[in-house]
C-alpha positions, 0 to 999 in steps of 0.5 A: 916971439910966437909962431904962426902959419904963413898965408898958404899954411905951408910954413911957420914964421916968427911974429914979434908979439908984445906981452905983459908979465907978472911975478915969476913963479917957480923960476918962470915968468907968468904972462898976463896979456898978449898971448891967446890960447893955442899960441906957440911961443918960441923959446930957443934961438931968439938971438937969431930971430927976426919978425917974419923968419922961417921956423923949424918946429921941434916937438921935443920940449926944451923947457925944464923946471929949475929943479930939474937942471943939474947943479955943479 
């Protein structure tokens, strides 16, 4: 899912977007097609989303490198 502005530019909505991926690098998938520069990819809450859902933008990065995740 990516986010885009509604027609009035007042709200962000989710849009289902097909992408192509390649091998994982450092625990992250490499997207090779389907996104364009400036696209914002939805990374959390995917189980609750549907095409056209209203989004709340969080400026706090949610992705971490696998090496940064504490291990028990």
